[in-house]
N, C-alpha and C positions, 0 to 999 in steps of 0.2 A: 055389592061391592062396597068396601069400607071407604070412609072419607080419605081424601088426600090430606097431607100435612105439608105445608111449606115452612120449613124451620127458619129460613132466612137466606141471606145472600152468602153462599159458600165462598165465592171468589169472583174477582174480575180478572179476565185474561189480558195480559199485557205483552204484546209482541215487541221484541227488542232485537237489536243487532248483535248483542253480546250478553248472554244470559248471566254470566258470572259477574261482569262489570255492573250490570243493572241491579242484580240482587244485592251486591255490596252496598250500592247507594241506597237502596230501599231499606236495608238493615240499619244503616247509620242514621238515616233521616226520618224513616217512618216506623222503625222498630219491627220490621217484618223479618224476624230472626229465628222463628221456629220452623224447621224444615219438616213438612208433613210427608213429602216425597220428592225424589229427584229421579228422572229417568231419561235416557236417550233411546228413542224408538222411532218407528214409522207410524204416522197418523193415517192408518189404513182406511178408517171409516169416515173421514172428513171430506170425501171427494166432492160432496155437494158444494163445498166452499173453497175447494183448492183446484179448480179447473179439471176436475175428474181424475186427478192424479194423487197417488199416495205420496206423502211428503215426510221425509226424515226430519226429526226435530229433537231438541233438547229442552226439557221443561222442569221447572221447580215450582212446587206449591209451598208458599211461605205464609205464615200467619203471625199475628201479634196477639199475645194472650191478654192484652187489655180488654179485648172483645172486638168484634167486627169480622167481616169476611177477609179472606186471604188474597194474595196475588198468585195467579198462575203465570209465571214468567216464562215466556215461550219464544224459542229461537229456531227459525229455519236453519237446518244444517245441510240440506241438499241443494239449496240455491241461495243466492245472495238476497237477504231481506230487502224489500223494496220500500223505501220511505215515500210518503206522499209528495207529489210533484207540485202541490199548491198549498198555500196557508189555509188550514182548516178554520172555518168561520162558525160563529154561533149559529145554530140551527142547521148546519150541514148534517146529512142523514147518517146516523150511527151514534156510537157512544163518544161524545165530545169531551166529557170531563168525568173523572173519578171523584167520588165524594169520600173523604177521609174523616173519621170521627176523632174528636178530642174531648176530654173532660173539662178543659179550660182553654178556650179559644184565644184569649189574650196572652196567656203564657206560651201557647204554641206559636203564636205570631211573633212574640218577642224572641223566642228561641231560634226560630227559623230566620228572622232578620239578623240576629247576631251571628248566625252561621253563613251569612251572605248568600242565602238561596235566592233564586230568581222569583221574587214575589211580584205578582202581577197587580196586586191591589193592597191598599191598607185594609184595616178592619172596616167592613161595609155591612149594610143591613139588608136582609131579604124582605119580601112582602109580608112575612109573618112577624117581622121585627127582630129576627135573630141575627147576631153577629157572625160573620164568616170572612174568609179571605181566600184568594186564589194564588197558586204558585205553579211554576213550570219546572219539571225535572230536566236533567241535562239531555234527555232523549226526546224532548219535544212534547211530552204529555202534560196536560193541564190537570191540576187537582184543586178541588174546593175543600178547605178544612172547615168542618162544621162542628159546633159544640153539641155534645150529647152526654148527659151525665152518667150513663150506664157504664160501669166498669166491672169486668169479670175478675181480673187479676191485676194488681198494681205492677207497673213496670217503670223503667226510667225513661221511656220514650215520650216525646211531646205529643204524639198521636197514638190512637189505636189503629184498628184495621179499617176495612171498607164499610162505609155506611150505605153506599148506593152509587148512583150515577146520574149524570145529566145526559139525556138522549135526544138527539135531533130527529124530528119526525116531520113528514109532509102534511099530516092531518091528525091532530090530537084525538079527535073523536073516533077515528078508525083505530088508532093505536090503543085506545082504552079498551077495546074488545079483547086484547091480549093482556095488557098490564093490569087492568082493573077487573074485568069480568072473569078471565080465565085464571089469573094469578092471585086475585084477591087484594090487590093494592087499591082499594076502593075508598079509603078515607081521604078526602080532599082537604088538604091543609090550606091551599089557596089556588085560585084559578084566575089569573090576571092577564090582561093584554095592555102593553105599554112599551115605552122605551125605558129600560130599567137602569137606575143609577148604579146598582151594584155590579152590573155587567159592563160598565163603561170602558174598562181597560182591557176587556177581552177582545180578541180578533172578531170583528163583526158585531161587537157589543152595543153599538149605537143604533142598531136596527130595531124597528118595532117588532115585538114578538108576543105570542101567547105562551105563558108558562104555567104549568100545573104541577104542584107538588103532591105526591101520593104516598101514603103509608098503608100498611096492612090493616084491614078492618078488624082482624082477630089477632091477638097477641099469640105468638108461637110458643108452644111448650113441647117438651120432649127432645130426645136425641141431643144434637149439638146446639140447640137453641140457646142455652145459657152462655155459650162461648160466642156465638154469632151475634146475639143481641139485636137491638132494634135496627130497622133498615128503612130506606125511602128511595123513591124514584122521582126524578123531575123530567118532564117532557117539555121540549121547546119546539114551537112552530113559528118560524119567521113569517111575518106578514108582508106580502107584496115585495119580496126580494128573491132573487134566484138562489137556489141551494144546489150543492153537489153531494154525491155519495162520498163519504170519508174514504171508503176503500175502492174508489173509482180506479180502474186499471190495475188493481192490486188484489191479493188474495188473503184469506183468513190466515193469521199467523204473521203477516207482515207487521212492521212497527206501528204501534198504536193500541187502542183498546179493542180487543178482538171479540170479546163476548162478555156477557154477564151470566153468572151461574148461580142457580138456586138449589139449595139442599132440600130434598123432598122425601116423603114417604108415600108409597103406592103410586108407582109410575104409570100403572094402567089407568088409574083415575086421572092423573095429570094429562095423559094422552087423550082420554075421553073428553075432558073439559076443554082442552085446547082445540080438539077437532070440532066440538059443538060450536065453538066461536070462530071457526074458519081457519085454524092454524094446524096443519098436519106436521107430524115429525119429518124433518128433513134428514136427520141422522138418528139411528137407533142401534145401540149396541146389543139389542135384543135381550138375551138372558142375563149376560153379565160381562163386565170387563174384569180381568184378573191381572194384578200387578204384583204377584207374589203374596206378600202379607196383606195387601189391600185388594178389595174386590167390591164390585157394585154394578150398577146399571146406569148408563148415561144416554141422554137423548138431546136433540136440539129442535127448536122451531125457529122460523124467521118472523120478525115483526113485519107489518105491512110494507116497510121500506127495505127489508132484507137484512136487518140487524140480527145476528145470531144470538139466541137466548138458549142457554144450556140448563138441563136439569140433571142432577146426580142423586141417585138413591144408593147410599152406602150400605153394603152388607157386612163388611169387616174392615177394620183399620188398625194398623199397629200403633200403639202409643209409645212403648219403649221397645223398639225392634230388637235391640241387642239382647234383651231379657225375655223376648217372646211374649211381652205383655201387650194385649190389644183388646179390641171389643168386637163382638159379633152381634150386630144390630138385628139380624133376622130372628134371633131368639129372644128379643126384648119387647116389652110393651112400648109401642112407638110414641105413646103420650108421656112416658116416663123419662125425664132428663137423665143424661149420663151424670154420674157423680162428679162433683167439683174437684175432688182430690185426684180422680183419674184424669180429667182434662188438664188440671194443673201439672200433672206428672209429665206432660209434654215439654216442660221446661228442659228436660234432659236432652231434647233435640235442638236446643238453641245453638245457633252458629254465630260466632263473634265476627 
């Protein structure tokens, strides 16, 4: 069996009440303006996370060519999206914060302050000495804007795409069996336990917590890696304080961060490595999903606290759909990156 490749974070799922309203905001303020796909359909295979019922939905996958993962903006259309009935706190179980990358964190902060966005902090310093800040979108989601100097294609946006996520867990050591051992995010940037000053203005941010920042031990090459760029995961475990599941009494697809998705090669090896570490696939599209010009294989596992983690192995993807220009990754060397000109040609899919 050939080695698996995790090219990076393909996207973070963002459940919303109105997909078009949310996407317009993310285009304007985060530069998520390249439409990779848009589809209204029924999520037939997600029954593990949707009370064993197929759920109609409308979804858009939007990306930012500066680099970074995309947003899968996801709206229930068969039921009223259910918002959380309590204020989510630091360390609550699930994806608490999305990490958004920027090449210049001070410029991004000044831009967003001038736009009167809901900034939750000034520029603050993490345990590694890096500046960052937090903001909340109009839909209740918190983002951390983190400086990272990798840029794939220059744009006018203050930020690039998704760098990663802050995930609440009940036991970091158990969670590392998935995130570090199975997925390869085994480079530890820091592992600290304290009351952290940079969290002070977050809900629950005054609590003592253990936090560990992880990055891949091996730099990704091949496929979409040049566009996805670097990524990181931060796990938070609150010490001696009660926590709740972020999706308590709600289902996958309801408002909030619904999953984190990794772009992969060799799904069979991904499954094998996850299984060896105690994480079985909860969802598996088996041979492939087919969305017309796009096709591939997707699957999910749950982390020890039930947070959905998605894997997608892309077989084919349209780049310029109107001209029939796309890529067939099944016929390519998985270690060879897609050409920059081809990826940059996705500019024609920009939505203002």
